[in-house]
N, C-alpha and C positions, 0 to 999 in steps of 0.2 A: 532477408533477415541474415544476418552475419553467421557465418559458420567458422568452428575452429580450423584454424591453420594447421595441416599436416603435410606430411610427405607424400602422401599418396590421395587421390580421390575418394573420401571415404564412402561414397555412394557405389564406389567399386567393388568394397569389399562387403560380405554378406553377412547380415546381422547372424549372430549365435548367442546360445545359451551359456553362461559362465558361471562360476561358482558361488556358494555362499560366503557372506562377509558379516562378521558379527563384532559387534561394539556394544557397549554399556548403554549408549544413548546415542541417539540417530537425529541431527537437528537439518531439516529440509529448509533452506535458505540461509544465504549468506549477509543479510542488511543488519541494519542496527539489532534488531530484536534477536535473531538467531546468532550473530556473534557475540554480544553481550551474554547471552544465555551460555554458550558454549564454554566460554572464559569460567563461568562460574561453574558450570557442571564438570569441567575437567579437575576440579578438587576432589570429585566422588569418584570418577572412574574414567574409562577412554570413551572420546566423542569422535563421532565423524559428522563434518560439515560438509553437505551436497549444495554445490552451487550450478547453476544452468551455465553460466560463462565464468570469467575470472571472477576473482574473490570480491573486487570492488565494484562489480559491476550491477548496481541493484538500485531502487528508488532512492534508498537512505544517502547514497553516495551523490545524489543530484538535489538534496533538500538543501536549501539555499540558507531560509530566514534563522533557526535557530531552535532553542529548546525554552519551553516556559516553564519558569519556577520562580518561586518566593524568595527575594534575597534583601530587599530593601525595607528600611523602616516605615516607608509610606505605603506598603504593600502587606497584604496578609493572605493566609491560606483561605478566610473565609471569603475575601474577594475574588480569589482565583476560581474558587469553588463555584461562586455565583455567577461569574463571567462564564464558565463552561456551562452550567446548566441553563443559563439564558440563551448561550448559542444553540444547545441542544433541543430548544424548544419543547421543553415537557417530557421528553423519553430518556433522559439521563438517568441511571442509576445513582441517586445521591451517595449511597454508601461507597461504590467504586470510585466515584470521582474525588470524594475525601480522601480514600485510600491512596489513590493516584497522588493528588496534589500533595499531599503529607510527607509521600516519600521522593519528591522530587528533590529537594535539597541535597539527599544523601547521593542520588545518583550522580548528581552534577558535581559533587565532592569527589565521588571515585574517579569521574573523568578528567576532573583537573589532578588528581593524583597520578594517574595513568599518563599524565602528559598532553591532553588535549590542548591545541594553542588557541584558547579563546581569545577573542580581543580585549585588551586591557581597558579600563577606564582612564581616559586621558585628563579626568580630574584626579589629583592625586590626594586631596582630601576626601575624597567619596567613602562610603562605608565599605562598598564593595569593590574588589580588586578588578573586576571586570565590566565592561560595558553591556549597558542592559538596552535593549531596543522594545519598542513597542508596535505591535499590530492589531489589525482589525479585531473589534470584539473584546481587548483587553483594556481594563479599565486603569491599569498601571504600567511603567515600564517593568517587565519581567523577563525579557526573552534574552538570555545569554547566547552568543554567538561565537563563529569564527569568521571574521568579515563578512561575506556572502557566500562561503561553501564549508558550513557547519557540517553537514553530513558526511562530505569528503573527508574533513578533518577528524571526526571520530572515527570513522571507518578504517582511516590509515593507522590511525593509533590503535585501534584494535587488531589490524591486520598483523602490524609487528608484534604485538602480545602474543597471537595465536599462533603464528607461525614460529614461534620460540618455544611452544609448549609442546611437550613430548606427548602429551595424552591427549593432543588433537590431530586428527588426519583432515586435511581440506581435499577435498575432491572436486575439482572444476570439470565444466562440461560434463556432469552427470545430472540428468534429467530424471525426476520421478514418473513413472508409468502409473503406479496405483499404489496404495496402500495394502499390505497384507494383514487382514483381519481374520479373526477365528472364524467368523459367522460363515466365512466363504472359503479358508484356507481348512480349518480344523473344526467343523460344525458341531463336534461333540463337547466343545466349552458351554458352559451353563451362562456366560456373559460376553458379549462381543469385546474382543480385547485385540488391541493393535500390537501386531509382531514386528513389524516393519514396512520397508517397501520393496516392490521390483523397481530396479533403476538401470536407466540406459546408459552405459558409458559412450558418450559420442564419438571419442577419438579411435576406440576400439572396435567399435561397434558391438558390444557384446550387453546382454541383460543380465544382471546379477540379481540376487536376493539378499539384501540388506537387512540382519535381523539384529534387534536391538530390545532391551529390557523397557526402554522408554524412547517414544517417538515423539518428536516437536515440529509442529508445523509452522514456520517462520517465513512462508512463502511470499509475503507482501499481497498486493492488491489485484486489482482487474482493470486498470485504466485503459489497456489496450482494448477494451470491450468497444471503445469509442473511436470515431474517426479522428478527432482531435483531443490531443491529450498531453499532458506533462511527464507522461511515464516513458520508461525506456520499454524496448521491446519485451523482455522478460515479464511484465506485469499481466499474466494472461489468466489469471484467477485460478491457477493450479492447485492451491492447497484447499480453496473451497469447494472446488469441484470433485477432489480427490475424497474429501472429507464426507462430502455428500454422499457419493457412491459408496462409501465405506459404512455409511449408516449414520452419520453424525446430524444434528440439526443445524440448519442456517436460519438467520435472522437479518431483516432490514436491508436487505439488497436495495431497496428502491431508494435508499438515501446514497446517491453517488455526489460528491463533492464536486463542482465545476469550480476551478481557480478562476478568477477574473481575467487576469492579466499574464497569458501565455503570449509570448514575443510573436507577431504576425509578420512572418518573413520565409520566403519559399525556401530559402536556403539553410534555414533554422529548424532543425526537427525538434519539437517538444522542447526549447527552452523557455524555461519560467522566467518571470521578472517578479521577484521576491515580493512577499506581502510587505516587509520592511520598507520597501522604497514608499509606499502609502504611508505606512507608519511613521516615516521620516520627513512627511510633507509632501509626497508625490500628489498630483491634482490630475483626476479623470476628466478628459475633454472628449466633445465630440470633433468631427472632423472640422466643423466651421469654428470651434474653438469655445463652445458652449460648455460650462460646468454643469452636466446635467443632473448628477447627484443630489445638487443644492433642493430639488422640487421631490425628493425620494425618501431621504432618512436624514435626521439633523445630524446624525454622526457622519454623514458624507462619506470622504474615502474610509475613516474607520469603523464603517458600519461591517458587520459579519458578512463572510465571504457569499453566502446564498442572495443576500441583498445586492449586493454590487452587481454579482454574475449576471442575477435577473435583469437588474438596472442596464447594464451593457448590452444584454442580448435583446431586451424591448428597444433601447435607442437604435441598434443594427436594424432591427425588423422594421422599425418606424422610418429610418433613413434609408434602408437600403443599402448603405455602407457596408464595406468587408471588415473594418477594424474601427477601433476608438484611439485615443490617444492618452499616454500617460507621461506627464510632465514634470521632472525634478529638476529639470534646468536652474530654476530659480535659486538653488540652494548653492550655487556656487560649483567651480570645477574643483576645487580643492575638495570639498566636502563629499561631492559624488565620487569623485575618485578613492578616496578614503575611506567611504563607507559600503560602496559596492566597486571594488575592484573588479570581480569576476565579470558581473554585468556589465560594467564600463568596457571592458577588453572586448568580452564577445560582440556586443554592439557595434564596436568600432570596427570589429573584424569586417562586420556587415554593412559598413559605411553610414552607421548612425552614431554621431556624438551626442550622447546623452546629456552631456555637460552644457549643451546651447541648444538642444532640440527635443520635441517629445518623442515617446517610443511607441511605435504602433503595436496596440494589444488587442488580443482577443480572449474571451473564455475558453476552457479547455478542461477536459474530466482530469481530476486531479486525484483524490483520496475517496475511498469507500469508508463509510460510517457502518456498514454491516459486514457480516461474514459468518464463520462459523461460531456458533454458540458456546462460549465458556463460561465460566463461574469466576469469581476473582482470583482464583489459584490457577487459571488458564487450563481449567479440566474441561475436557469437550463431552464427556456422557460415555465414550469409548474407554474402556480400561486401558491405560497406559499410552494415552494419547493425549497430548495438550496442544494449546495453540496461543500463539502471541503475535503481537504487531497487527499489521494492517489486516492479516487476515482472519482474525477473530473479532467476535462481535462481544464486548466484555460489559456493554453499558455504559463505556466511558463518555462516548461521543454522542449518544441519542439520534437526534434527526439533523445534525450539523455539527462538524468537527470546529473546534477552537483553534486558530492558528498557533502553529507550535507545541500543540498537546501531541501531536504525532511522535516525534522522536522522544518526548517524554515517556510516553506509553510503553514503546519499545524497551527503553531502558527499565523503567520501574517493573513490568510485568515480567521482565528477565528474573529480576529478584524474586518476585512473587512466586514464578514458577519453580526457580532453584530451590526456595525454602521448602515448598511442598513436595517435591522430589526427594529434599533430603529428609525430611521427616518419614517418607515411606521408604527410603534406600534399605534399611536393614530387612525388609519383605521382598523389594524388588530385585536386590542382587543374588537372593535366592532362588528366583524363579527360572526354569529351566525352557528354554523354547521348545516346542513340539516339532516334529519333523512336517516341513511345508513343501507343497508341490514347488517345483522349479516354474519358472516361465515357459508356457506351451506355446510355441512357434506355428505348429499344425501345417496347415498348407498356405500359410501365409506366404506371400511373395513380395518380391521389389515393386514398387508402384511405377509405372512408365508415364503417369499422367500427374505431374507435380503442380501444374497449373491449376486443379481441381481444389487443392488445398490452400492457394493464393487466394482464387476467386471466393471460396468460402468464406474465408477471413475478411476479404473486403465486403462482401455482401453483409455478413453480421455486424460490423463495423459501422456501414452506412445505416442499417436498418435501425440500429440503437441511437446513433446520433439524430436521425429524422423524427424517430417516434416515441423514444424515449428518451429525451434529452433532458435540457433545463425547464422547459415546459411540456407538460404531458396533457392529453386527453383520453376519454375511452375510447374513441375512434382510432387515434394512434397506436394505443396500447394493444388495441384487438388486432390492429393490423400486424403490428410486431410480433405478437403471440402466434398468430398463423403462419407468418414467414418464417421465425425461428423454428416452430416445431417442425417444420419440413426440412429445416438446415438440419437440424438434430438426428432426424432419421436418415438424411441423406448421408452423414459423416458416420453415424453407427453402421452402416451399410459399407461403407467403403472401409472405416477403421479395421473390421474384423478379418477382409482380405489381403490385407499389407503388413508388412513388418514395422514396427513402431520406429517413427522418426521425431525428433523434437517439433518440427513444425506442424506434422499431424498429431500429436500429443496436444499442443497448444491450442489449436483450432478446436480439437473435440471439448476441450476445458473451457473455453471461452463460450463455445456454442451452450454448454450446461449452465455456466453462471450466466449468460443471457437470459435463458429461459426462465431460471429460478429469479433473476431480478425483474422480468415482465409480472410474474405471477406475484411477487412483493409489491409491485405498483399498481397492479389491477386490483388488489384486495385492500389498499387503503383509498377510501373515497372520502379524503379531504386534502389540504393543502397544509404541510407542516414542515418546517424547515427547508430541506434543500427538496424537497417532494413538492413540486407545485402542478396544481391541476386546474385546468380551464374548467370542468365539470363540476368541481368542488371547491371553491375559491375561499374557503374558510376552515378555521381549525374546529374540529369535532370532539372535544375532550371526553363527552358522555360514551362514545363509541371506539375511540382510535388512539386514546392515550396509553398506548401499550405497544410493545413490539409486535413485528410481523414475523411470525416464526412459523417456518416449514419443516415438518419433519419426513 
């Protein structure tokens, strides 16, 4: 794992306990949801954004495809809602879907006004100024994009505005250790309330208490739970694990979406081949050149991700091959280079000319549909703690995410959360934070066996990939639960004897989310959406058309 560059080796500097730092709002995470929210909250008060790495290093920055929203006369909110609900396999909360979809155009227009360089429409007579592409599961072209680097374009725009805003403080290389809640810090409170978080400043090796009137989890997902993933290193489930330890509920963690097409190349770590490649005519082929989706689904390459990922997984198991092929070369070089410049460039660097040859791809863990339970305002059930973006389970996605609803969710829930906070602000700003205990190092010492952390990290990811992957069974899940339980115990025993480090904090959180994921998966005795069980190969609406909630 990459560590921040400093003038001295940080491992030679002892960890110490620092001071309290107080802001009106504490936003944990610098992806699209957190960044968008911070800009809105800055109109109410002071905001601190905590980022584990540099501001731009998040899942959001790697999002290629785009943002789904209704802009053409051939499309409608009703169609977008229906596509989302169909993909969600009966578990979407339709009121949340309708609220999210109807808020999309406003959110996109805000981005256009802020200067996000979306790809213009090459048809000057078109009704909408920007190009709309189509992706799997969508019945119309409704995905606005900035070439094939949409997330990066949005994040760079947000970064410019955030770093110019005097009410926002960005703290890079700051890792949350745990939330500060009154149930643990001040048990005299009648209702559990979040007061902020204990935070490790990696560069200065200092643990601060960050206090705030409102705390917002925008920490992203937990794709690093799996051996093969499209996620960067930071996607370690921190928000879900911290919220769980603080007393929040979690739900639907059995629904981890596997993106069908991650580049299969030993030199390319976690590089995604966008959904839009299939949306623009890309064809999936076996190594022998057979279009295997023809016998799986009438929509073929435009079927939802779960169907395509399972079809690829079945093809790989049947043939014993390591990967399949995605071919867009028939569209011609000019089309490929103009529509997918980043994918073209990266593949060319690796010796693959996608304008004349197929791309080797394999499924990989992508985004979770579950997380911290919230309502449509982002409230978690713990007072003064909100969650938004991938860390949250709002009911939008149900049992499977519709492509490009992810960035949409982050943007519109930033607005929903802001509106809720604004309505509460007269009371929130009067709140006086009680005295909270500083982080207690006790007799914890520096670790002299860092290989333990790496070993546990690898074992968690291999266990989850082998036993809690695209296709599950009772036997596989039982094996996973037994092993993860032991790993959790090993980590807890190790954790309290050493001072906090980022890698240790992350592997602890991964283990917690792994255990919660297995518990969710074991309790769902059916196959629905992304959760596919060999023992229960059917949908059981009578018993399981409901969220899997853990308290």
